[in-house]
C-alpha positions as CSV (number, residue, x, y, z in Angstrom):
1,X,0.0,0.0,0.0
2,X,2.9,2.4,0.9
3,X,4.6,1.6,-2.4
4,X,1.4,2.3,-4.2
5,X,1.0,5.7,-2.5
6,X,4.6,6.6,-3.2
7,X,4.2,5.7,-6.9
8,X,1.0,7.7,-7.1
9,X,2.6,10.7,-5.5
10,X,5.7,10.5,-7.8
11,X,3.6,10.1,-10.8
12,X,1.4,13.0,-9.8
13,X,4.4,15.2,-9.1
14,X,6.0,14.2,-12.4
15,X,2.8,14.9,-14.3
16,X,2.5,18.3,-12.6
17,X,6.0,19.3,-13.5
18,X,5.6,18.0,-17.0
19,X,2.4,20.0,-17.4
20,X,4.3,23.1,-16.2
21,X,7.1,22.5,-18.6
22,X,4.6,21.9,-21.3
23,X,3.1,25.2,-20.6
24,X,6.5,26.8,-20.8
25,X,7.2,25.0,-24.0
26,X,3.9,26.2,-25.4
27,X,4.7,29.8,-24.5
28,X,8.1,29.5,-26.1
29,X,6.6,28.1,-29.2
30,X,4.1,30.9,-29.3
31,X,6.9,33.5,-28.9
32,X,9.1,31.8,-31.4
33,X,6.2,31.7,-33.9
34,X,5.6,35.4,-33.4
35,X,9.3,36.1,-33.9
36,X,9.5,33.9,-37.0
37,X,6.4,35.6,-38.4
38,X,7.9,39.1,-37.8
39,X,11.2,38.1,-39.3
40,X,9.5,36.5,-42.3
41,X,7.3,39.5,-42.9
42,X,10.2,41.9,-42.4
43,X,12.4,39.9,-44.8
44,X,10.0,39.6,-47.6
45,X,8.7,43.2,-47.0
46,X,12.2,44.6,-47.2
47,X,12.9,42.4,-50.3
48,X,9.8,43.5,-52.0
49,X,10.5,47.2,-51.3
50,X,14.1,46.9,-52.6
51,X,12.9,45.0,-55.6
52,X,10.3,47.6,-56.3
53,X,12.8,50.5,-55.9
54,X,15.3,48.7,-58.2
55,X,12.6,48.1,-60.8
56,X,11.5,51.7,-61.1
57,X,15.0,53.0,-61.1
58,X,15.9,50.5,-63.8
59,X,13.0,51.9,-65.9
60,X,14.4,55.4,-65.5
61,X,17.8,54.1,-66.4
62,X,16.6,52.4,-69.5
63,X,14.9,55.6,-70.7
64,X,17.9,57.7,-70.0
65,X,20.2,55.2,-71.7
66,X,18.0,55.2,-74.9
67,X,17.9,59.0,-74.9
68,X,21.7,59.3,-74.5
69,X,22.3,56.8,-77.3
70,X,20.1,58.8,-79.6
71,X,21.8,62.1,-78.6
72,X,25.2,60.7,-79.1
73,X,24.3,59.3,-82.5
74,X,22.8,62.6,-83.6
75,X,25.4,64.7,-82.0
76,X,22.8,66.6,-80.1
77,X,19.5,66.2,-78.2
78,X,16.5,66.2,-80.5
79,X,13.4,67.4,-78.8
80,X,11.4,66.8,-82.0
81,X,12.3,63.1,-81.9
82,X,11.6,62.7,-78.2
83,X,8.3,64.5,-78.7
84,X,7.4,62.2,-81.6
85,X,8.2,59.1,-79.4
86,X,5.9,60.4,-76.7
87,X,3.1,61.2,-79.1
88,X,3.3,57.8,-80.8
89,X,3.1,56.1,-77.4
90,X,-0.3,57.7,-77.0
91,X,-1.6,56.4,-80.3
92,X,0.1,53.0,-80.6
93,X,1.1,50.2,-78.3
94,X,4.8,50.9,-78.5
95,X,6.5,52.4,-75.5
96,X,8.5,55.6,-76.0
97,X,11.7,54.0,-74.7
98,X,11.4,51.3,-77.4
99,X,10.8,53.9,-80.0
100,X,13.7,56.1,-78.9
101,X,16.0,53.0,-78.9
102,X,15.1,52.4,-82.6
103,X,15.5,56.1,-83.3
104,X,19.0,55.8,-81.9
105,X,19.8,52.9,-84.2
106,X,18.7,54.8,-87.3
107,X,20.7,57.8,-86.2
108,X,23.8,55.6,-85.6
109,X,23.7,54.5,-89.3
110,X,23.5,58.0,-90.6
111,X,19.8,58.7,-90.8
112,X,18.9,62.4,-90.4
113,X,16.3,63.6,-87.9
114,X,13.8,64.2,-90.7
115,X,14.3,60.8,-92.2
116,X,13.9,59.1,-88.8
117,X,10.6,60.9,-88.3
118,X,9.5,59.6,-91.6
119,X,10.6,56.0,-91.0
120,X,9.5,55.3,-87.5
121,X,5.7,55.6,-88.0
122,X,5.8,53.5,-91.2
123,X,7.9,50.8,-89.4
124,X,5.3,50.7,-86.6
125,X,2.5,50.2,-89.2
126,X,4.6,47.5,-90.9
127,X,5.2,45.7,-87.6
128,X,1.5,45.6,-86.8
129,X,0.5,44.5,-90.3
130,X,3.1,41.7,-90.6
131,X,3.6,40.6,-87.0
132,X,7.2,41.7,-87.0
133,X,8.8,43.2,-83.9
134,X,9.4,46.9,-84.1
135,X,13.1,46.3,-84.2
136,X,12.9,44.0,-87.2
137,X,10.5,46.4,-89.0
138,X,12.9,49.3,-88.5
139,X,15.9,47.4,-89.7
140,X,14.2,46.0,-92.7
141,X,12.8,49.4,-93.6
142,X,16.3,50.9,-93.2
143,X,17.7,48.3,-95.7
144,X,15.6,49.7,-98.5
145,X,17.6,52.9,-98.4
146,X,20.5,50.9,-99.5
147,X,18.6,49.8,-102.5
148,X,17.9,46.3,-101.2
149,X,14.4,44.9,-100.8
150,X,15.5,42.0,-98.6
151,X,12.8,40.3,-96.5
152,X,10.4,43.1,-97.4
153,X,10.6,42.0,-101.1
154,X,8.9,38.8,-100.1
155,X,6.3,40.3,-97.9
156,X,5.4,43.3,-100.0
157,X,5.3,42.5,-103.8
158,X,5.0,46.2,-104.6
159,X,8.6,46.8,-103.3
160,X,10.0,44.3,-105.8
161,X,8.8,46.5,-108.6
162,X,11.0,49.4,-107.4
163,X,14.5,50.0,-108.7
164,X,17.5,50.3,-106.4
165,X,17.6,54.0,-107.1
166,X,13.9,54.4,-106.2
167,X,14.4,52.6,-102.9
168,X,17.4,54.7,-102.1
169,X,15.3,57.7,-102.7
170,X,12.8,56.5,-100.0
171,X,10.1,55.2,-102.4
172,X,9.8,51.9,-100.5
173,X,8.8,53.8,-97.4
174,X,6.2,55.7,-99.3
175,X,4.8,52.4,-100.7
176,X,4.6,50.9,-97.3
177,X,3.1,54.0,-95.8
178,X,0.3,53.9,-98.3
179,X,-0.3,50.2,-97.8
180,X,-0.2,49.9,-94.0
181,X,-1.1,53.4,-92.9
182,X,-3.2,53.3,-89.7
183,X,-2.4,49.7,-88.7
184,X,-0.5,50.8,-85.5
185,X,-3.2,53.1,-84.3
186,X,-5.9,50.6,-85.1
187,X,-4.2,47.9,-83.0
188,X,-3.9,50.3,-80.1
189,X,-7.7,50.4,-80.0
190,X,-7.9,46.6,-79.3
191,X,-8.1,45.1,-75.8
192,X,-4.5,44.0,-76.1
193,X,-3.5,47.4,-77.4
194,X,-5.2,49.2,-74.5
195,X,-3.5,46.9,-72.0
196,X,-0.1,47.6,-73.6
197,X,-0.8,51.3,-73.5
198,X,-1.8,51.0,-69.8
199,X,1.5,49.1,-69.2
200,X,3.4,51.9,-70.9
201,X,1.6,54.6,-68.8
202,X,2.5,52.7,-65.6
203,X,6.1,52.4,-66.9
204,X,6.2,56.2,-67.5
205,X,5.1,56.7,-63.9
206,X,7.8,54.3,-62.7
207,X,10.4,56.2,-64.7
208,X,9.4,59.5,-63.2
209,X,9.5,58.1,-59.7
210,X,12.8,56.4,-60.4
211,X,14.3,59.7,-61.5
212,X,13.1,61.3,-58.2
213,X,14.5,58.5,-56.1
214,X,17.8,58.3,-57.9
215,X,19.2,61.6,-59.2
216,X,22.0,59.7,-60.9
217,X,19.3,57.2,-62.2
218,X,21.8,54.3,-61.8
219,X,21.4,52.5,-58.5
220,X,24.8,51.1,-57.6
221,X,25.4,47.9,-55.7
222,X,26.7,49.8,-52.7
223,X,23.5,51.9,-52.6
224,X,21.4,48.7,-52.7
225,X,23.5,47.2,-49.9
226,X,23.2,50.4,-47.9
227,X,19.4,50.5,-48.4
228,X,19.0,46.8,-47.6
229,X,21.0,47.2,-44.3
230,X,18.8,50.1,-43.2
231,X,15.6,48.3,-44.0
232,X,16.7,45.2,-42.2
233,X,17.7,47.2,-39.1
234,X,14.4,49.0,-39.2
235,X,12.5,45.7,-39.5
236,X,14.5,44.3,-36.5
237,X,13.7,47.4,-34.4
238,X,10.0,47.0,-35.2
239,X,10.2,43.3,-34.3
240,X,11.8,44.1,-31.0
241,X,9.1,46.5,-30.2
242,X,6.4,43.9,-30.9
243,X,7.9,40.9,-29.0
244,X,9.4,43.0,-26.2
245,X,13.0,43.0,-25.0
246,X,13.6,39.4,-25.9
247,X,15.7,38.9,-29.0
248,X,15.2,36.1,-31.4
249,X,18.2,34.4,-29.9
250,X,16.8,34.5,-26.3
251,X,13.5,33.2,-27.5
252,X,15.2,30.3,-29.2
253,X,17.2,29.5,-26.1
254,X,14.1,29.6,-24.0
255,X,12.4,27.2,-26.4
256,X,15.4,24.8,-26.3
257,X,15.5,24.9,-22.5
258,X,11.8,24.2,-22.1
259,X,12.1,21.3,-24.5
260,X,15.0,19.9,-22.6
261,X,13.2,20.1,-19.2
262,X,10.1,18.5,-20.7
263,X,12.3,15.6,-21.9
264,X,13.8,15.2,-18.4
265,X,10.5,15.2,-16.7
266,X,9.1,12.6,-19.2
267,X,12.1,10.4,-18.3
């Protein structure tokens, strides 16, 4: 009978201690879960913010790069061409940065400002009518000024009827302008076109914000690292405010200690 009472007492005491340690373990798990949640949110929040900042600054950088290439090729900044790119973005699905990039290509092979203004809208109509990319349409159109029909000779029979001299004089552009005029603006009125225009408008907003956030437009690796460190430190500070004075390390140690005590009591 005595042994039975002793066993019951020992079992009861062990169960009580185990229950207490289980409670401590539960509290530690709860705190650890909160800490992990805060850390996870802070990490992905900081990552998302850095990614977003990098994206909009990249947009601004691409725009500036395209404009600089055009200015360098022309030997000056052409407000007329930049204005044309902006105007075409409003009536077609082609973003102004893509248009400026193609203007820069034409300028680099010797096209004048006036000739670029003539070629770009025709190339856009050609791209929409044939399914070419804008880049391919511009390059194929440019070839005709060398007296070569190239790929366009297969797509547009009327161009094959032109002599080399006529193509060099720009007659191929005139022919394509007459055949495909309005294709680019018509495609901009479709659902896909409207979505592209919306995307371009959002891109412009991103470019403007990127220019404000990065005066030099180019975000260096050191700047990214600096910004990342500040965001992480800020997230840690907020996390400490939420979970109290205990750090993640202390919470982890408390969790491990409660787990060990529970194991001992179970034994």
